[in-house]
Every structure is written in structure tokens, then in C-alpha cells.
C-alpha positions as CSV (number, residue, x, y, z in Angstrom):
1,M,-6.4,-16.2,7.9
2,Q,-9.6,-14.4,7.0
3,W,-8.8,-11.5,9.4
4,L,-5.6,-11.0,7.5
5,F,-7.5,-10.7,4.2
6,S,-9.9,-8.3,5.8
7,L,-7.1,-6.2,7.2
8,C,-5.5,-6.1,3.7
9,L,-8.7,-4.8,2.3
10,A,-9.0,-2.2,5.0
11,V,-5.5,-1.0,4.4
12,F,-6.1,-0.9,0.7
13,Y,-9.3,1.2,1.2
14,V,-7.6,3.6,3.6
15,A,-4.7,4.0,1.1
16,L,-7.2,4.9,-1.6
17,R,-8.9,7.4,0.8
18,C,-5.8,9.0,2.2
19,R,-3.6,10.1,-0.7
20,Y,-0.9,11.3,1.8
21,I,0.0,7.6,2.6
22,H,-1.2,6.2,-0.7
23,S,2.2,4.7,-1.7
24,I,2.8,3.3,1.8
25,G,-0.7,1.8,2.0
26,M,-0.3,0.2,-1.5
27,L,3.0,-1.3,-0.7
28,L,1.7,-2.7,2.6
29,A,-1.5,-4.0,0.9
30,L,0.5,-5.7,-1.8
31,Y,2.8,-7.2,0.8
32,L,-0.1,-8.6,2.7
33,V,-1.7,-10.0,-0.5
34,S,1.5,-11.7,-1.6
35,F,2.0,-13.1,1.9
36,N,-1.6,-14.4,2.0
37,V,-1.3,-16.0,-1.4
38,V,2.0,-17.7,-0.4
39,G,0.4,-18.9,2.8
40,M,-2.5,-20.4,1.0
41,R,-0.4,-22.2,-1.6
42,T,1.9,-23.9,0.9
């Protein structure tokens, strides 16, 4: 599960760096974060 969190951080960082895919990266990062939180709660 830790690799998923690392991947999320990587996507978030890339999204901040590349403004061309900023919105797509943010949506993907938020999706991974929410999925990770839900997976931890259950």
C-alpha cells in the first residue's frame, strides 16, 4: 500500500511541475488519495 502512496506523491509532484497536465494530474492524485484513504479505513 505504501507504493501507492508514493505513486500518488509522484503524480502530484509531476502535476505541479507540468502545468500542461496540471488538472489531469490533480484529479488523478485526488483519486489515488481518496482510494488510499478508503482502503485504509476498511
